[in-house]
C-alpha positions as CSV (number, residue, x, y, z in Angstrom):
1,M,-79.1,212.5,265.9
2,E,-81.4,210.6,263.5
3,V,-79.9,212.9,261.2
4,F,-75.9,211.3,261.6
5,V,-77.6,207.9,261.7
6,G,-79.1,208.6,257.8
7,M,-75.5,210.3,257.0
8,Q,-73.6,207.6,257.9
9,K,-75.8,204.7,256.8
10,H,-75.4,205.9,253.1
11,G,-72.2,208.1,252.9
12,F,-73.6,211.5,253.1
13,E,-70.7,214.1,253.0
14,Q,-73.0,217.5,254.2
15,V,-76.2,218.3,255.3
16,V,-77.2,222.2,255.7
17,F,-80.2,223.8,257.7
18,C,-80.8,227.4,256.1
19,Y,-83.4,229.7,258.1
20,N,-84.1,233.4,257.5
21,E,-86.8,234.2,259.3
22,S,-87.8,237.2,257.8
23,A,-88.1,235.7,254.3
24,G,-89.9,232.9,256.3
25,L,-87.6,230.7,254.7
26,K,-86.8,226.9,256.2
27,A,-84.8,225.2,253.8
28,I,-82.5,221.9,253.7
29,I,-79.5,221.1,251.5
30,A,-78.1,217.7,251.4
31,I,-75.0,217.1,249.2
32,H,-74.7,213.1,249.4
33,D,-71.0,212.6,247.2
34,T,-69.2,214.9,244.9
35,T,-66.5,212.4,244.1
36,L,-67.2,212.8,240.6
37,G,-67.8,216.9,240.8
38,P,-70.0,219.2,242.3
39,A,-73.3,217.9,243.2
40,L,-76.6,219.1,241.0
41,G,-80.0,218.5,242.0
42,G,-83.5,220.2,242.2
43,L,-85.1,222.1,245.1
44,R,-88.3,220.8,245.8
45,M,-90.9,222.9,247.9
46,W,-93.7,221.1,249.6
47,P,-95.6,221.6,252.9
48,Y,-93.9,218.5,254.8
49,A,-96.1,217.1,257.8
50,T,-93.1,217.1,259.8
51,E,-89.0,218.2,259.9
52,E,-88.4,214.6,260.1
53,D,-90.2,214.0,256.8
54,A,-88.7,217.1,255.1
55,V,-85.1,215.3,256.0
56,F,-86.1,211.8,255.1
57,D,-87.3,213.3,251.6
58,V,-84.3,215.3,250.8
59,L,-81.6,212.7,251.7
60,R,-83.5,209.9,249.8
61,L,-83.6,212.5,246.4
62,A,-79.8,213.4,247.1
63,R,-78.7,210.0,247.4
64,G,-80.6,209.2,244.3
65,M,-79.2,212.0,242.2
66,T,-75.4,210.8,242.7
67,Y,-76.5,207.5,241.2
68,K,-78.3,209.1,238.6
69,A,-75.3,211.5,237.5
70,A,-72.7,208.6,238.1
71,A,-75.0,206.3,235.7
72,A,-75.3,209.1,232.9
73,G,-71.7,209.9,232.8
74,L,-71.3,213.3,233.9
75,N,-68.8,214.7,235.8
76,L,-71.1,215.6,238.8
77,G,-72.5,214.5,242.4
78,G,-75.5,214.4,244.0
79,G,-77.6,216.9,245.9
80,K,-81.1,217.6,246.4
81,A,-82.5,220.8,248.7
82,V,-85.9,221.0,249.8
83,I,-87.9,224.3,251.2
84,I,-90.6,223.7,253.8
85,A,-93.3,225.4,252.9
86,D,-96.4,225.6,250.6
87,P,-95.5,226.2,246.8
88,R,-99.3,227.6,246.1
89,R,-99.0,230.3,249.0
90,D,-95.9,230.9,250.3
91,K,-93.5,232.0,247.5
92,S,-91.8,235.1,247.3
93,E,-88.8,236.8,246.0
94,A,-87.0,237.2,249.5
95,L,-87.6,233.2,250.5
96,F,-85.6,232.6,247.1
97,R,-82.9,235.1,247.3
98,A,-82.8,234.3,251.1
99,F,-81.8,230.7,249.6
100,G,-79.8,231.7,246.9
101,R,-77.4,233.1,249.3
102,F,-77.2,230.0,251.3
103,V,-76.5,228.4,248.1
104,Q,-73.7,231.0,247.4
105,S,-72.2,230.1,250.7
106,L,-71.6,226.7,250.0
107,G,-68.6,227.8,246.9
108,G,-69.9,226.0,244.2
109,R,-70.4,222.5,246.2
110,Y,-73.8,222.2,245.2
111,I,-75.9,223.3,242.1
112,T,-79.9,223.9,242.3
113,A,-82.4,223.4,240.0
114,E,-86.3,223.1,239.5
115,D,-88.3,220.5,241.1
116,V,-91.4,219.8,242.6
117,G,-93.0,223.4,243.4
118,T,-90.8,225.5,241.7
119,T,-90.4,226.9,238.8
120,V,-88.2,229.0,236.0
121,E,-89.5,231.9,237.5
122,D,-88.2,231.1,241.4
123,M,-84.8,230.2,239.9
124,D,-84.4,233.3,238.6
125,Y,-84.6,235.1,241.9
126,I,-82.3,232.4,243.4
127,H,-79.6,233.5,240.7
128,M,-79.6,237.1,241.8
129,E,-78.0,236.0,244.5
130,T,-75.8,233.3,243.0
131,D,-74.4,231.7,239.7
132,Y,-74.7,228.1,241.3
133,V,-78.2,227.5,239.8
134,T,-79.2,226.3,236.0
135,G,-83.1,226.3,234.4
136,V,-83.5,230.1,234.6
137,S,-85.1,231.7,232.1
138,T,-83.7,231.1,228.4
139,A,-82.5,234.9,228.1
140,Y,-80.0,234.0,230.6
141,G,-78.8,230.9,228.2
142,S,-81.1,228.1,230.0
143,S,-82.1,224.9,228.0
144,G,-85.6,225.7,228.9
145,D,-88.3,222.9,229.2
146,P,-86.4,219.5,230.4
147,S,-89.1,217.4,228.9
148,P,-88.2,216.9,225.3
149,A,-84.7,215.8,226.4
150,T,-86.0,213.3,228.9
151,A,-88.3,211.8,226.1
152,F,-85.7,211.7,223.5
153,G,-83.5,209.4,226.6
154,V,-86.2,207.5,227.2
155,W,-86.9,206.7,223.4
156,R,-83.3,205.9,223.4
157,G,-83.3,203.7,226.1
158,M,-86.3,201.9,224.7
159,K,-84.6,200.9,221.5
160,A,-81.6,199.4,223.2
161,C,-84.0,197.5,225.6
162,A,-85.8,196.5,222.4
163,K,-82.7,195.0,220.6
164,E,-82.3,192.8,223.9
165,A,-85.5,191.7,224.0
166,F,-86.8,191.5,220.2
167,G,-83.3,191.2,218.6
168,S,-84.0,194.6,216.7
169,E,-84.0,198.2,218.3
170,S,-86.5,199.2,215.5
171,L,-89.8,199.9,217.6
172,A,-92.1,199.9,214.1
173,G,-95.0,197.9,214.6
174,K,-94.5,197.9,218.6
175,R,-97.6,197.8,220.7
176,V,-96.5,200.5,223.6
177,A,-98.5,201.4,226.6
178,I,-97.7,204.8,228.1
179,Q,-99.2,205.2,231.7
180,G,-99.3,209.2,231.7
181,V,-99.1,211.7,228.6
182,G,-97.9,214.9,229.9
183,H,-95.3,216.8,228.6
184,V,-92.8,213.8,229.0
185,G,-95.6,211.0,228.0
186,Q,-96.7,213.2,224.9
187,N,-92.9,214.0,223.5
188,L,-92.2,210.3,223.7
189,A,-95.0,209.6,222.0
190,R,-94.4,211.7,219.7
191,H,-90.9,209.2,219.0
192,L,-92.8,206.4,219.0
193,Y,-95.4,207.2,216.5
194,D,-93.0,208.7,214.2
195,E,-91.1,205.3,214.5
196,G,-94.5,203.5,213.4
197,A,-95.2,202.5,216.8
198,R,-98.4,201.3,218.1
199,L,-99.6,203.4,221.2
200,V,-102.2,202.8,224.1
201,V,-101.9,205.5,226.9
202,S,-103.7,206.1,230.3
203,D,-103.8,209.6,232.0
204,I,-105.9,211.2,235.2
205,N,-106.3,214.0,232.7
206,E,-109.2,213.6,229.9
207,E,-107.5,216.8,227.8
208,A,-104.0,214.7,227.6
209,V,-105.5,211.6,226.5
210,A,-107.4,213.4,223.6
211,R,-104.7,215.1,222.9
212,A,-102.9,211.6,222.3
213,R,-105.7,209.8,220.4
214,A,-106.2,212.8,218.2
215,E,-102.2,213.6,217.4
216,F,-100.9,209.9,217.9
217,R,-104.1,207.9,216.7
218,A,-103.6,205.9,220.0
219,E,-105.8,203.9,221.9
220,A,-107.1,204.9,225.1
221,V,-107.5,203.0,228.0
222,D,-108.7,203.7,232.0
223,P,-106.0,204.5,234.3
224,E,-106.3,201.5,236.0
225,A,-106.6,199.4,233.1
226,I,-103.1,200.4,231.7
227,Y,-101.6,197.4,233.5
228,D,-104.0,194.5,232.2
229,V,-102.7,196.1,228.4
230,E,-100.9,193.3,226.0
231,C,-98.2,194.9,224.9
232,D,-94.4,194.5,223.8
233,I,-93.3,197.7,226.1
234,F,-94.8,199.5,229.2
235,S,-93.7,202.6,230.0
236,P,-94.6,204.2,233.1
237,C,-94.2,208.3,232.8
238,A,-96.5,209.7,235.6
239,L,-96.4,208.5,239.1
240,G,-93.6,206.6,241.3
241,A,-94.4,203.2,243.0
242,V,-96.2,202.0,240.0
243,L,-94.5,198.5,240.3
244,N,-95.3,196.7,242.7
245,P,-97.0,193.3,244.0
246,E,-100.4,194.0,242.8
247,T,-99.5,195.6,239.5
248,I,-96.5,193.2,238.4
249,P,-98.9,190.2,238.4
250,R,-101.0,191.8,235.9
251,L,-98.5,192.9,233.3
252,K,-98.1,191.5,229.8
253,T,-94.9,193.0,228.7
254,R,-91.4,192.0,227.4
255,V,-90.4,195.3,228.7
256,V,-90.8,198.0,231.4
257,A,-89.2,201.2,230.1
258,G,-90.6,204.8,231.0
259,A,-89.9,208.4,232.6
260,A,-91.6,207.8,235.8
261,N,-89.2,208.1,239.0
262,N,-88.7,205.7,241.8
263,Q,-91.0,203.1,239.7
264,L,-90.3,200.5,241.6
265,L,-92.1,200.4,245.4
266,S,-89.4,198.0,246.7
267,D,-86.3,196.3,245.6
268,S,-88.1,193.0,245.7
269,D,-90.5,194.2,243.0
270,G,-87.4,194.7,240.6
271,D,-86.5,190.8,241.9
272,T,-90.2,189.8,240.8
273,L,-89.7,191.8,237.5
274,H,-86.1,189.7,236.8
275,E,-87.9,186.4,237.8
276,R,-90.5,186.7,235.6
277,G,-88.2,187.7,232.3
278,I,-89.2,191.1,231.9
279,L,-86.6,193.3,231.1
280,Y,-87.0,196.4,233.4
281,A,-85.0,199.6,232.4
282,P,-83.8,200.8,235.6
283,D,-85.7,204.8,235.7
284,Y,-82.4,207.3,236.8
285,V,-80.2,205.7,234.0
286,I,-83.7,205.9,231.5
287,N,-85.2,209.1,232.1
288,A,-81.8,210.8,233.1
289,G,-81.9,213.1,229.6
290,G,-83.2,216.2,231.7
291,L,-80.3,215.9,234.1
292,I,-78.1,215.7,231.0
293,N,-79.6,218.3,229.3
294,V,-79.2,220.9,232.4
295,A,-76.1,220.4,233.0
296,D,-74.8,221.2,229.8
297,E,-75.8,224.7,230.8
298,L,-72.8,224.7,233.2
299,E,-70.4,224.7,229.9
300,G,-72.8,227.3,228.0
301,Y,-75.6,225.4,226.6
302,N,-76.0,224.0,223.4
303,R,-78.5,221.9,222.2
304,D,-76.8,220.0,219.5
305,R,-74.4,218.9,222.5
306,A,-76.6,218.2,224.7
307,F,-78.6,215.9,222.9
308,K,-75.6,214.3,221.5
309,K,-75.1,213.1,224.9
310,I,-78.3,212.2,225.9
311,T,-78.1,209.8,222.6
312,G,-75.7,207.9,224.9
313,I,-78.2,206.2,227.4
314,Y,-78.7,203.9,224.9
315,A,-75.2,202.9,225.8
316,N,-75.9,203.5,229.3
317,I,-78.7,201.0,229.2
318,E,-76.7,198.2,227.1
319,K,-74.2,198.3,229.9
320,V,-76.8,197.9,233.1
321,I,-77.9,195.1,230.6
322,G,-74.5,193.3,230.4
323,I,-73.5,193.9,234.1
324,S,-77.1,192.1,234.4
325,K,-75.9,189.4,232.4
326,R,-72.5,189.2,233.6
327,D,-73.3,188.9,237.6
328,R,-76.8,187.7,237.3
329,I,-78.2,190.1,239.1
330,P,-81.8,192.2,238.4
331,T,-81.3,195.2,236.2
332,Y,-81.9,197.7,238.8
333,R,-79.1,196.0,241.0
334,A,-77.0,196.3,237.5
335,A,-78.0,200.3,237.3
336,D,-76.8,200.5,241.1
337,R,-73.2,198.6,240.1
338,L,-73.2,200.6,237.0
339,A,-72.9,203.9,238.9
340,E,-70.6,202.6,241.7
341,E,-68.0,200.9,239.9
342,R,-67.4,204.6,238.2
343,I,-67.8,206.5,241.5
344,G,-65.0,203.9,242.9
345,L,-62.4,203.8,239.8
346,I,-62.9,208.2,239.6
347,G,-62.5,208.1,243.9
348,Q,-59.2,205.8,243.5
349,Q,-57.7,208.4,240.2
350,K,-57.9,211.1,242.3
351,R,-56.4,210.2,245.1
352,M,-53.2,209.7,242.9
353,H,-50.7,212.7,243.6
354,L,-49.9,214.9,240.4
355,P,-47.2,217.0,240.4
356,C,-47.5,220.5,239.7
357,C,-47.2,221.4,236.2
358,D,-44.0,223.6,237.1
359,A,-42.8,221.6,239.4
360,P,-38.4,221.4,239.4
361,A,-37.8,217.8,237.3
């Protein structure tokens, strides 16, 4: 009954429990909303402590994908899947092929992709059983590593924020503090460095920090000290929930714009940023480049076309800022409103009866 309570509260369409004893598969697929199109979202493999934890996670993630796709202007809905298992020891061809058959049984309502704990090779096994999968090997026409696309989109969104906060979209001379210089953070640093920004970086991975110092002349600080850096833009590109009651009072910045998911610990933290006059780029709007890139695979991947679409994140951030001003609300609420308005508009269009093209006059 708790599953149905969650579905009712947040408007879910379908939750599928998948079990195959011989393959050792225990999985859940959640389809939140398909008003705009089929649900696309990654497959997470994780050793959840309880089945309830897995259900909570898949529902939360699927709903987030609906908003992310809608705000990005994609004709896709939101979905997600989880496999309850340890990715370090429980992977097998049989497991992923069994999951692929469940995806195929949904007839295209859900399209799966990589996520935490899964890889391109895993997607290839799934692809043996279904065409409703993205992020497979490049030999199958995949877009490959999504990090460059995500970073490019964050850079574009950051420029839109700079235009609002500083009066110019140029990031030359701006001091940007990047928290996390993994795959996405390194690619973002490259864009910023090439434009003439001054970088401060932190990461628990000392090798990643060393690369950033060598390649981008970045100043390095300890991971905990990154919140205290005086900067024009603070860019969270690592963990979620980093914007919270303990860290926000320490920030000395005008803009928060980064690639990490779920940056706000709670909605109240978005309110606090707004009250402090810090412009926050909602994470699922600014980091949608990876999703836009992988979604292009559904049309037969074309990198130029995909990155042209990702360029539109600049305009999407401008829309969020516009709604924030119009409705006098924090930007995180404005992002939700942008997504909900688009879903509502298209939903109304779909309720119109369109006569068949060969119907009698």
